[in-house]
C-alpha positions in Angstrom: 39.0 -46.6 117.2 35.7 -45.0 116.4 35.7 -41.3 115.6 33.4 -38.8 117.2 32.2 -37.8 113.8 30.5 -41.1 113.4 28.1 -40.1 116.1 25.1 -37.8 116.3 23.4 -36.2 119.3 19.7 -36.9 120.0 18.2 -34.0 118.0 20.0 -35.0 114.8 19.4 -38.6 115.2 15.6 -38.0 115.7 15.6 -35.9 112.7 17.3 -38.7 110.6 14.7 -41.2 111.8 11.7 -38.7 111.5 10.7 -39.1 115.1 10.4 -36.8 118.1 13.4 -36.7 120.5 11.4 -38.1 123.3 10.4 -41.1 121.2 14.0 -41.8 120.4 15.1 -41.5 124.1 12.4 -44.1 124.9 13.5 -46.5 122.2 17.1 -46.1 123.4 16.1 -46.7 127.1 14.2 -49.9 126.0 17.2 -51.1 124.0 15.4 -50.9 120.7 18.3 -48.8 119.3 21.9 -48.7 120.5 22.9 -45.6 122.5 26.2 -44.4 123.7 27.1 -41.8 126.2 29.8 -39.1 125.8 32.2 -39.7 128.5 32.9 -36.0 128.9 29.4 -34.7 129.3 27.0 -37.7 129.5 25.1 -36.6 126.3 23.4 -39.4 124.4 25.1 -40.3 121.2 23.9 -42.4 118.4 26.1 -44.0 115.8 25.2 -43.2 112.2 25.6 -46.8 111.1 23.2 -47.9 114.0 20.6 -45.5 112.8 20.9 -46.8 109.2 20.6 -50.3 110.3 17.5 -49.5 112.5 15.8 -47.7 109.5 16.5 -50.7 107.1 15.1 -53.1 109.8 12.0 -51.2 110.6 11.2 -49.6 107.1 8.2 -51.0 105.3 7.4 -50.3 101.8 4.5 -48.1 101.1 1.8 -49.7 98.9 0.4 -47.3 96.3 -3.3 -46.9 96.4 -5.2 -48.3 93.4 
């Protein structure tokens, strides 16, 4: 069973990804990143491992300037 500590709320997830909370909400609604709902209060929750996977998939190396 998954522990609640493996999930973060929207604000923390947005900070981890380096984007605005509204951007993260849009990505979640489009299905770009998996989102779960807390059954007790309906808050959006993001699994830390999903955030890591998303970062690895979308990260692009920065090319140094010559």
